[in-house]
C-alpha positions, 0 to 999 in steps of 0.5 A: 425731221427737226433741223437741230437733230440733223445739225447735231448729227452732222457736227458729230460726224465732222468731229469724227474725222479729226486728226487724231480722233477715232473715226465714228461711223453711224450706221442706221437701219430700220429692221430688227437686230435678229434679221439678216441685215441686223446681223450683217451690220453687227458683223461689219462693225466688229470686222471694221474695228478689227481690220482698222485696229481700232481706228474705226468704230461703227455704231449700229442703230437698228429699229429706227432708233435714230430716224424713221425710214422716211428720214434716213436718206436725208440724214445720210446726204446731210452727213448726220449719219454716215451709212445706211442700208435702205431698200431699193425703193428709197432711191426713187425720191432721189431721182434714181428710179432705176433701183425700183426695177428690184420691186418688179414682181416675179423678175427673179425666179430665184437667188441665182438669177438675182445674183447675176444682177447684183454681183454683175455689171447691172448692179455696178451700173446702178450703184454708179448712178448714186454718185451724183447724189452724194452717195457711194454704193458699197454692196447689195445685201439680200433679205429674201423673197416676199410673201403676202399676209392678210386676215383672209386666205390668199390663194388666187388673184381674186382673193386680193381684190379690195384689200388694203395692203401695206407697201413701201413707198414705190410707184412700182409696188403701187402698181403691183397691188393694183394689178390684182385689184388690191389697194396699196397703202404706203406706210413706214415699216415701224407703223405696220404692226399697229396698222394691222392690229387696228385694221388700218390695213388688211395685209402686207407683203414682206419677207418671212423674217421681217414678218416674224421679227416684227411679230406681224404673224400675231395680227395676221391670220393667213400667210401665202408663200408667193415668193413674188418679189424680192427685198434687198438692201443697198449698203451706202455711205455718204460720199464726202465722208467716204472720200475723206477717209485715209486710203488704208482705212477705206481698204480695210472697210471694203474688206469688212463690207465684203465679209459682211455681204457674204455673211448676209447673203449666206444667211438670208434663206436660213433666217427666213426658214427659221422664221417660218418655223417660228410662225408655224410654231406660234400657231396664230397664222395659217401658212399656205403654199400656192399650187403651181397653177395658182402661182402662175395665175398670180404671176401672169396678173402681176407681170403686166406691171413690167410693161407699165413701169418700164419707162419709170425704171428705164428700158435699158435697165429692164432689158439688161436684167432680162438679158442677164437672167434669161427672163422673157415675160412674152413667154408666160 
């Protein structure tokens, strides 16, 4: 990233806190507007303006308009942007590897299990680990559970062998793909469509809404509804910026964030259902629902990743999630 670009953003951010100036919050994210995160970001911007009576203006930048996903975190820490909603794997490079526990395959059976963590003490403890990095955590937003896509059918673990799957940058996800004999390919979200189109990668794991809004179904012949993993986001803000806001403004923004969070988490499943209908209607991708036996075979193969990655994500964090959800991999 060019230093001049960051410095310009930093100067603009500092100017936003002038004595009588309207407070500008640059909120950058990498997905499309018509996704749960995109829609929730717009709602937050609207409610922030209303609840602060115009004192705050939230400028939302979707689809990597300001920075690619690899650059966003640095921009936030330097103050070039004030707010992000990155996926959990983005915190590993900062040294907060515990967030990668969310990348573990089959760690949550459903949304109820997930919310026992994100809305409970485990989620709060994870957010607290960001404070020494100059980051303040505000909320967890759901995107949904992941599916696999490829140009060949994906029914059993053997079908993944030798195929190149795009993943986010995460050691946990690398191990997940290797657990079924696949080849992990780390790649920026904005580059995936072209990589699929040109054959650089064979497949991908993502939520159905992301597959649809990024038009991945146009260049992938098969989609398997495995629900093997979760994608969500931690909404975060530059700590120095946040701490420097007037108390009444912070209170209003916290309320706006609560409303946006309830909205995001409420529409995530609905958005994925609508996206699936859109994919089926397009007729370019065969949608497959694994049998109970096929999904269990995939689960048994992938859950081996938990033990292999336990030291990385932290035994304490992993056990706290097991306790909260009642999951016991030994019983598989």
